[in-house]
Every structure is written in C-alpha cells, then in structure tokens.
C-alpha positions in Angstrom: 0.0 0.0 0.0 3.0 2.3 0.6 4.1 2.0 -3.0 0.5 2.6 -4.2 0.5 5.8 -2.3 3.9 6.6 -3.8 2.1 6.9 -7.2 0.5 10.2 -6.0 -3.1 11.1 -5.3 -4.0 11.7 -8.9 -3.1 8.2 -9.9 -6.3 5.9 -10.0 -4.3 2.8 -9.4 -5.2 2.5 -5.7 -8.9 2.9 -6.5 -8.7 0.5 -9.4 -6.8 -2.0 -7.3 -9.8 -2.1 -4.7 -12.2 -2.6 -7.6 -10.1 -5.5 -8.9 -10.0 -7.1 -5.5 -13.8 -6.8 -5.4 -14.1 -8.3 -8.9 -11.8 -11.3 -7.8 -13.9 -12.0 -4.7 -17.1 -11.9 -6.7 -15.7 -14.1 -9.4 -14.6 -16.7 -6.8 -18.1 -16.7 -5.2 -19.6 -17.3 -8.7 -17.2 -20.1 -9.7 -16.9 -22.0 -6.5 -20.4 -23.7 -6.6 -19.9 -24.5 -10.3 -16.6 -26.3 -9.5 -18.2 -28.1 -6.6 -21.2 -29.2 -8.8 -18.8 -31.0 -11.1 -16.7 -32.5 -8.4 -17.4 -36.0 -9.3 -17.4 -35.8 -13.0 -14.5 -33.4 -13.8 -12.5 -31.9 -11.0 -12.4 -34.5 -8.2 -11.6 -34.0 -4.6 -8.2 -32.6 -5.2 -9.4 -30.1 -7.8 -12.1 -28.7 -5.6 -9.6 -28.5 -2.7 -7.1 -26.6 -4.9 -9.7 -24.2 -6.1 -9.0 -21.2 -3.8 -9.3 -17.4 -4.0 -5.6 -17.1 -4.7 -6.0 -19.3 -7.8 -8.9 -17.1 -9.0 -6.8 -14.1 -8.4 -4.0 -15.7 -10.6 -6.6 -16.5 -13.3 -8.2 -13.1 -13.2 -4.9 -11.2 -13.5 -3.7 -13.5 -16.2 -6.8 -12.7 -18.2 -6.1 -9.0 -17.8 -2.5 -9.0 -18.8 -2.3 -12.0 -21.2 -5.7 -12.1 -22.8 -6.1 -10.9 -26.4 -9.3 -9.6 -28.0 -9.8 -11.4 -31.3 -12.6 -11.0 -33.8 -13.9 -14.5 -34.5 -17.1 -15.4 -36.4 -19.8 -17.3 -34.6 -19.1 -21.0 -35.5 -22.8 -21.9 -35.9 -23.4 -19.0 -38.3 -20.3 -19.9 -40.3 -21.5 -23.6 -40.6 -24.9 -22.3 -41.8 -23.2 -20.4 -44.5 -21.2 -23.4 -45.7 -24.4 -25.5 -45.9 -26.2 -22.9 -48.0 -27.2 -24.6 -51.3 -26.0 -23.7 -54.7 -29.5 -22.6 -55.7 -29.8 -20.3 -52.6 -26.4 -18.8 -53.5 -27.5 -18.1 -57.0 -30.8 -16.6 -55.8 -28.9 -14.5 -53.3 -26.5 -13.3 -56.0 -29.4 -12.1 -58.1 -31.3 -10.6 -55.2 -30.7 -7.1 -54.1 -31.8 -8.2 -50.6 -29.2 -10.8 -50.1 -28.1 -11.9 -46.7 -25.8 -9.4 -45.0 -22.3 -10.5 -44.2 -21.7 -11.9 -40.8 -19.7 -9.6 -38.5 -17.1 -11.1 -36.3 -17.5 -10.7 -32.5 -14.7 -9.9 -30.2 -13.6 -12.8 -27.9 -11.1 -12.6 -25.0 -8.7 -15.3 -25.8 -5.4 -16.8 -24.5 -2.8 -17.3 -27.1 -0.1 -19.9 -26.3 3.4 -18.4 -26.9 1.6 -15.2 -28.0 3.1 -13.2 -25.2 6.6 -13.5 -26.6 6.5 -10.0 -28.0 7.7 -7.1 -25.8 5.9 -3.8 -25.5 7.1 -0.8 -27.6 5.3 2.4 -28.2 5.3 3.2 -31.9 5.1 -0.5 -33.0 1.5 0.4 -33.9 -1.0 -2.1 -33.4 -3.8 0.4 -32.7 -3.4 3.0 -35.6 -7.0 2.6 -36.8 -8.4 3.0 -33.3 -6.3 6.2 -32.8 -7.6 7.6 -36.1 -11.2 6.9 -35.1 -10.7 8.4 -31.7 -9.2 11.8 -32.1 -10.7 13.3 -28.9 -7.5 12.5 -26.9 -8.3 15.3 -24.4 -11.6 14.0 -23.5 -11.6 11.2 -21.0 -13.8 8.6 -22.5 -14.6 6.0 -19.8 -16.3 3.8 -22.4 -13.3 3.2 -24.5 -13.5 -0.4 -24.1 -17.2 -0.4 -25.2 -16.1 1.7 -28.2 -13.6 -0.9 -29.2 -16.0 -3.8 -28.7 -18.7 -2.0 -30.8 -16.2 -1.6 -33.7 -14.6 -5.0 -34.3 -13.2 -3.9 -37.5 -10.7 -1.7 -35.6 -9.2 -4.8 -34.2 -8.2 -6.2 -37.6 -4.7 -6.2 -38.9 -3.3 -6.1 -35.4 -0.4 -8.1 -34.0 -2.7 -11.0 -33.5 -5.4 -11.8 -36.1 -7.7 -14.8 -36.3 -8.3 -16.2 -39.8 -11.8 -17.8 -40.0 -11.0 -19.6 -43.3 -8.0 -21.5 -42.1 -8.9 -21.6 -38.4 -5.4 -20.2 -37.8 -3.9 -17.4 -35.7 -1.8 -14.9 -37.8 1.0 -13.0 -36.1 1.8 -9.8 -37.9 4.8 -7.7 -37.5 4.2 -4.0 -36.7 7.6 -2.9 -37.7 10.8 -4.2 -39.4 12.4 -7.0 -37.4 16.2 -7.3 -37.5 17.8 -10.7 -37.4 18.3 -11.6 -33.8 16.4 -8.6 -32.6 13.5 -8.3 -30.3 9.9 -8.9 -31.5 7.8 -5.9 -30.3 4.3 -4.6 -30.6 2.3 -2.1 -28.8 0.4 -3.7 -26.1 -2.0 -0.8 -25.7 -2.0 3.0 -26.1 -2.4 3.6 -22.4 -1.0 5.8 -19.6 1.5 4.4 -17.2 -0.9 3.5 -14.4 -2.7 1.2 -16.8 0.6 -0.4 -18.0 1.7 -0.8 -14.3 -1.6 -2.2 -13.2 -2.0 -4.6 -16.1 1.6 -5.5 -17.1 3.8 -4.5 -14.2 5.9 -1.8 -15.8 5.9 1.9 -16.6 7.5 3.8 -19.5 9.4 7.1 -19.0 8.0 9.9 -21.1 4.9 7.9 -22.1 3.1 9.8 -24.8 -0.2 8.5 -23.6 0.2 9.7 -20.0 -2.6 12.0 -18.9 -3.9 13.9 -15.9 -7.6 14.1 -15.6 -9.2 17.3 -14.4 -12.9 17.7 -14.0 -14.9 20.9 -14.9 -18.3 21.0 -13.1 -21.4 22.9 -14.0 -23.9 23.6 -11.2 -27.6 23.0 -11.7 -28.8 25.6 -9.2 -29.8 27.9 -12.1 -31.6 25.6 -14.6 -31.8 28.4 -17.3 -28.1 29.1 -17.0 -27.2 25.5 -17.0 -29.3 24.8 -20.2 -27.4 27.6 -21.9 -24.0 26.3 -20.8 -24.8 22.8 -22.0 -26.1 24.2 -25.3 -22.8 26.0 -25.9 -20.8 22.9 -24.9 -22.9 20.9 -27.3 -22.0 23.3 -30.1 -18.3 22.8 -29.2 -18.9 19.0 -29.8 -18.2 17.8 -26.2 -21.7 17.2 -24.9 -21.4 13.4 -25.2 -18.5 13.6 -22.8 -20.5 15.4 -20.1 -21.8 13.2 -17.2 -24.4 14.0 -14.7 -23.0 13.3 -11.2 -24.4 13.6 -7.7 -22.9 13.5 -4.2 -26.3 13.9 -2.5 -27.3 10.6 -0.8 -30.9 11.4 -1.8 -30.1 12.1 -5.4 -31.9 15.4 -5.3 -28.9 17.6 -6.0 -26.7 17.0 -9.0 -24.1 18.6 -11.2 -22.7 18.1 -14.7 -19.0 17.2 -15.0 -16.7 17.3 -18.0 -13.5 15.2 -17.6 -10.6 16.6 -19.6 -7.1 15.0 -20.0 -3.9 17.0 -19.8 -1.1 15.4 -21.7 2.6 15.9 -22.0 2.1 16.9 -25.7 -0.7 19.3 -24.9 -0.7 20.3 -21.2 -3.2 23.1 -21.7 -5.7 22.0 -24.3 -8.1 24.5 -25.9 -11.2 22.7 -24.5 -9.9 23.3 -20.9 -9.9 27.0 -21.5 -13.1 27.0 -23.4 -15.1 25.0 -20.8 -13.8 27.3 -18.0 -14.9 30.4 -20.0 -18.3 28.9 -20.3 -18.5 28.8 -16.5 -17.2 32.3 -15.9 -19.0 34.2 -18.6 -21.8 36.6 -17.5 -25.3 35.7 -18.6 -25.1 38.5 -21.1 -21.9 37.4 -22.6 -23.0 33.8 -22.7 -26.1 34.7 -24.6 -24.5 37.2 -27.0 -21.0 35.8 -27.8 -20.8 33.2 -30.5 -19.5 29.7 -29.7 -16.3 30.2 -31.8 -15.7 33.5 -30.0 -15.9 31.8 -26.6 -13.8 28.8 -27.7 -11.1 31.1 -29.2 -11.3 34.1 -27.0 -7.6 34.5 -26.7 -7.3 34.8 -30.5 -10.2 37.2 -30.4 -8.4 39.5 -28.0 -5.1 39.3 -29.9 -6.8 40.1 -33.2 -8.8 43.1 -32.0 -6.6 44.8 -29.4 -5.4 47.4 -31.9 -8.8 48.0 -33.4 -10.4 48.7 -29.9 -8.1 51.6 -29.3 -9.5 53.4 -32.4 -13.2 52.8 -31.5 -15.5 54.6 -29.2 -15.9 52.4 -26.1 -19.4 50.9 -25.5 -19.8 50.0 -21.9 -22.5 47.4 -22.8 -20.5 45.8 -25.7 -19.9 42.2 -24.7 -17.0 42.1 -27.2 -15.2 45.0 -25.5 -11.7 43.8 -25.5 -10.8 45.1 -22.0 -13.8 43.1 -20.6 -12.8 40.0 -22.5 -9.2 40.4 -21.2 -10.5 40.6 -17.6 -12.6 37.5 -18.2 -9.6 35.7 -19.8 -7.4 36.6 -16.8 -10.1 35.2 -14.4 -10.2 32.1 -16.3 -6.4 31.6 -16.3 -6.0 32.5 -12.7 -8.8 30.1 -11.7 -7.1 27.3 -13.6 -3.8 28.3 -11.9 -5.3 28.1 -8.5 -6.8 24.7 -9.3 -3.6 23.2 -10.7 -1.5 24.7 -7.8 -3.7 22.7 -5.5 -3.0 19.5 -7.5 0.7 20.4 -7.6 0.9 20.3 -3.8 0.7 16.6 -4.0 3.6 16.5 -6.5 6.1 19.1 -5.3 8.5 16.5 -4.0 10.6 14.6 -6.6 9.5 11.3 -5.0 7.1 10.3 -2.2 9.2 7.2 -1.4 12.7 6.8 -0.4 14.5 5.1 -3.4 16.0 2.6 -1.0 12.5 1.5 0.2 11.0 1.4 -3.3 11.1 -2.1 -4.6 9.5 -1.2 -7.9 11.1 1.6 -9.8 8.1 1.9 -12.1 6.3 3.6 -9.1 8.6 6.6 -9.4 8.3 6.6 -13.2 4.5 6.8 -12.9 4.7 9.5 -10.2 7.1 11.6 -12.2 5.1 11.2 -15.4 2.1 12.9 -13.7 4.4 15.5 -12.1 5.9 16.5 -15.5 2.4 17.1 -17.0 1.3 19.3 -14.0 4.5 21.3 -14.1 4.2 22.0 -17.8 0.5 22.9 -17.5 1.3 25.5 -14.8 4.2 26.9 -16.8 1.9 27.3 -19.8 -0.7 29.1 -17.7 1.9 31.4 -16.1 3.1 32.3 -19.6 -0.4 33.1 -20.8 -1.0 35.3 -17.8 2.2 37.1 -18.4 1.4 37.6 -22.2 -2.1 38.9 -21.5 -0.8 41.3 -18.8 1.8 42.7 -21.3 -1.0 43.4 -23.9 
C-alpha cells in the first residue's frame, strides 16, 4: 500500500486495485459452486480443494495481462453459411436483398506463446483505433465499449484470427532485425494502466494524462441549459456526465473530464469550458460559440482596433472586458492546478532505498511533469495577457 500511495493522489491505481479485489472475490463466489457441482465428473476432490481465491486471483490477473481480443465469427453461423445450397447462393447473387455478411465478434482469448512480444510504443497495433478516436483530451470512460462495438478496428493487429483457415496470424508491426526483439504495442495507455495490467511503466509515455474535471452547477436551470447548449456546439456534450454527491439524489451537477497530456498540457477545451463557466449571462447569450472557444485569439486580433473605436460600456465584445474574463479564467485554472501540484512538489514520495519497484517513481514523475508543464503554460499566458 505504501508503494501505491507513492504513485500520488492523482493516480487511480489505488482505487482500481480495490475494484479489482472486489471483482476477484465476486468471481470466486460465482465459480466456487460450479466447481463443486462438477466435483465427481470433472474436478475430483483434489481439484475442488485446490480451487482457492488465490487461484482465481491468478486466473483473473492472467486474463487482464495475457488475454487478447480477437474478432472471431460465430461458428454456428459460419457452418450455416457453408451449408447454403448452390441454388440459394444463386438466388442471393441475383437478389438485391441478399443476406448481410456476418460480422465477427470480439472474444477474450489466451494465445499460447503469444506473449513472446515485448511492448514498444510506436510499433503500432492500434493505428486505426487512434484515427477513429481523435478526442484525446476528452476522458472517455467507455473506450472498451467503443472498441468492442467496432470489431473492424481490431483487424490487422499483431494477432489476427483467420476464420477460413482456423489459424492465428501473427503480424509484425515494424521491421524486425535478425536476432532482434519482436515488439508490438500492447496498448496505447497511460503508465498507471501499464503498471496495473503488465507490471511496468515507461518514461515519457506519450499516452500519460492527468484528468481534471470541470463541473457545472444545476442551481440555475436556465443558466445550465445555456451552458450545455454552448458545450454541445463545441462538440463535447457526449463527454459530459451527470453526477451527484447527494445521498438522496436530489442535487446534481454536470461534469466534463478533460485530459492534460505531455504533448498538450493546456488543451483548448480546458480554457473553453472554464470560459463557459465564468461568462456573465449577457456574454454567454451574445457571444458566438467560436468567440468563446477562441477568446484568446479574439483578444489578440482586436486589441489594436479597440483603441481606435468609441468604447461601448455594454459591448460584450469589449476587449478590456474580455481580457479581464480571460485573466479570471487563467487564474482560476492556476489556482486549481496549484492545489494539485501540492501533492507532487517532491521529486519522489518514497525513499529510493525503500521502493522495490522503480516503475512507481516513473509513474509519479510522469504525472508530475504534466502538471508542471500545465502550470508553466498558464503562467506564460497570464504574463502575455498582462503585457497586452
């Protein structure tokens, strides 16, 4: 538990570990009566005796880090296709309403000797998935559901099942030198997932992220409706979740989870969502969505024009008013990130001599680097805006 704490308070690995433990106990309770039911016919006294919670723990964790999702056609349907008569095939060929092709389903499989490949970012096995999922700054908790609902994204991966030959095809993801390692990308995942599922972490992991939540209160329904409308026009409404910390479920808020990455530690959507929160009702109603999303550019483009115009106190596009708003947005984010930084000021939370797993410090520092870069970017934006 000490090493789990050493990952830092923003790392979800401690929470996920608890959920995994619950999952293992639940799985054991489900399987135990089934094993006992087939004691005489399959497992015998020794098999039932050896079936313990530790065995289920081993099986569950092996499924997590060794299992492979493979698109395999349903055998029954394939057999039915084979038994289709020549006459039916002829009719189907001439018929516009011919039977649709059967889609493969994803199955979680063990592949003997299939884990010989080592992990390497860049040995792409998930290029298609990345192209389909460009919203890298939006934390999609349903990613696995997304993959499972699009089996075609799993094709041409490192492992591929061929229905015609009933064979497993292993495809290289990069050139392999004679005597060199065989590598493929296990998953495009942050370090906490790699450590949790595979037992290692990668320095400067390009998929590392820090999740920050922007919440919108429901106390003013009219205001909330307008905020959600603007966010919908920005294309992020599907990533907003309704949450409640009220035991009675009477009070609720809406939350947008945004990922900060090392490549973009201060994404546009982070600034845009906070502007929506801090705009006055008048500004929220009169400013266009693109003006809210790119207010920093609007200020930069119009700062010289504003000096030559008569000032209108009620003009929502008054550059001075927008600059004040933008400063409030930036300072609000600075305050929030500085609170997060308090947990990562130290270079390490564990004495290196007491840390048995170096990956813990790699994970901790990957989050620390993102936070530090985010704060540096915000500081520079505040400085630039002040100079204007």
